[in-house]
Structures are given as C-alpha cells and as structure tokens.
C-alpha positions, 0 to 999 in steps of 0.5 A: 500500500502506498503510504501518504502523509498530510499535505496542504495543511499543518498538523500537530499531534501533542503528547507532552501534556494532555493529548492534543490533535490539531489540524491547522489550529482546529482541534480534532482530539477525540473525547471518548476515553477508549478512542483517545487511548487508541489514538495515543497508542497510534501516536506514540507508534506513528508510522508503524503498524499497530497490530490488532492484538496490541490494540486489544491488549492496550484497551482491555488487558487480560479481559477483552470483551466477547465482541472484541473484533466488532468493538475495535472496528467500531472504534476505528470507524469513530476515530476516522469520523473524528479525523475526517471532521477535523481535516474538513474543518482544517481545510485539508483535502485528505481522506482519513483512511490515508491518515489512519491506514489499514494494513494486514493485521493492524492499522498505522497512523501515517504522518510527517514526523515533524508534526509530532510534538515529542519528536520536536522535543527529542531533536532539541534535547539531543542538540542541547546535550551535544552542545553541553558535551562540547562545552557550549553551555550558552547554546545548550541552555537555549536548546534545552529551554526550547525543548522543555517549553514544549511541555504542557504537563506530564505526558498524556496526563488525561489519557488512561494508559494500558500495558503498552502505552504506559512504558512510552509515557514513562520514557517521555517523562524520564526524558523530560527530567533528563533535559531538566537536569542537563539544563541545570548543568548548563546553567551552573557552568555559566555561574547562574546558581542564584537564578536557578535555585528555585527551579532546582528546589522544585525539581528535587522535590518532584524527584525525591530519589534523583541523586543528580538533581540533589547534587546540583541543588547542593552545589548551587546552595553552596555557591550561594553561601548557604552551606548549611542548607546544602548539607540539609539537602544531603541529609534529607535525601539520605533519609528518604533513600533509607526509609523508602528504598533501604539504600544509602546515597552513592559514593559520589554524593558522599564525596560531594557532601564531604567537599562541602563540609570541608569548603573544597575550593574546587566547588567554586570552579564553573568547569566543575561538573555539577551533575555527578552522574552525567555521562559525558562520554555519550553523544 
C-alpha cells in the first residue's frame, strides 16, 4: 500500500501534556476515553503498524470483551469520523483512511514526523546535550529551554494508559527530567546558581530519589553561601533513600557532601561538573 502523509495543511499531534490533535489550529482530539487511548497508542507508534492484538491488549488487558473484533472496528470507524471532521474543518483535502491506514493485521497512523510534538522535543534535547558535551553551555541552555517549553504537563496526563502505552509515557517523562537536569548543568557552568535555585528546589522535590538533581541543588546552595542548607539537602535525601528504598546515597554524593563540609575550593570552579552522574562520554 502506498503510504501518504498530510499535505496542504499543518498538523500537530501533542503528547507532552494532555493529548492534543490539531489540524491547522482546529482541534480534532477525540473525547471518548477508549478512542483517545487508541489514538495515543497510534501516536506514540506513528508510522508503524499497530497490530490488532496490541490494540486489544492496550484497551482491555487480560479481559477483552466477547465482541472484541466488532468493538475495535467500531472504534476505528469513530476515530476516522473524528479525523475526517477535523481535516474538513482544517481545510485539508485528505481522506482519513490515508491518515489512519489499514494494513494486514493492524492499522498505522501515517504522518510527517515533524508534526509530532515529542519528536520536536527529542531533536532539541539531543542538540542541547551535544552542545553541553562540547562545552557550549550558552547554546545548550537555549536548546534545552526550547525543548522543555514544549511541555504542557506530564505526558498524556488525561489519557488512561494500558500495558503498552504506559512504558512510552514513562520514557517521555524520564526524558523530560533528563533535559531538566542537563539544563541545570548548563546553567551552573555559566555561574547562574542564584537564578536557578528555585527551579532546582522544585525539581528535587518532584524527584525525591534523583541523586543528580540533589547534587546540583547542593552545589548551587553552596555557591550561594548557604552551606548549611546544602548539607540539609544531603541529609534529607539520605533519609528518604533509607526509609523508602533501604539504600544509602552513592559514593559520589558522599564525596560531594564531604567537599562541602570541608569548603573544597574546587566547588567554586564553573568547569566543575555539577551533575555527578552525567555521562559525558555519550553523544
């Protein structure tokens, strides 16, 4: 089957927050929960065939209805009807069957990758990481901030997720935290510790087991002349890890704690890698 993508119009498929499907600024997002869940799975697997068995597993898990095939066909018809209305209102001359294509054993959402919100985030985040690894912290900050500005909330926050969709949601949310961490690293290397103290405190609170973010907060507080608060961050993290996971902070974090206690002057060096766990060998 010939594969087509939308032409003559602009499409936006958003997963970085509530599910959003827009065509030339016209909202075509389904409202029915199962249809939204199905569209979300098609979106995160865009330009790949989603098998019928995968749709069944995502929508119903181990308890599919007796009329599974008929119900799925009904959902596909309803989704295509929604897309048809959106395409018409958006002024795009395209059959919804060319957008949501039928293949042997499944269906595929066929779109230009540039229409995917998460793909744009990935491209900007990868660019920012490479700029950070190259030592161009100013450009890295711009790229990473542009990537993070695309987020409107937790990934697919308003969509029920099953066993296939949930790993994609987890991966997207983890990628956001990684981009946040790398942005904080770029900012610290430019001496902007005072500017990002609030952001770092929020990030550490939202990710109570994330050692790297806590390490960055400790260094920012230390550089701001708030050594006692930096040590309190370590104590709080150590208590959380012990109580909830039964583990101790890493050796690297203990070393950072000792360096702050001893007033190690190297912590004032802007070339010091604040992200103690940042893998600078990866591209």
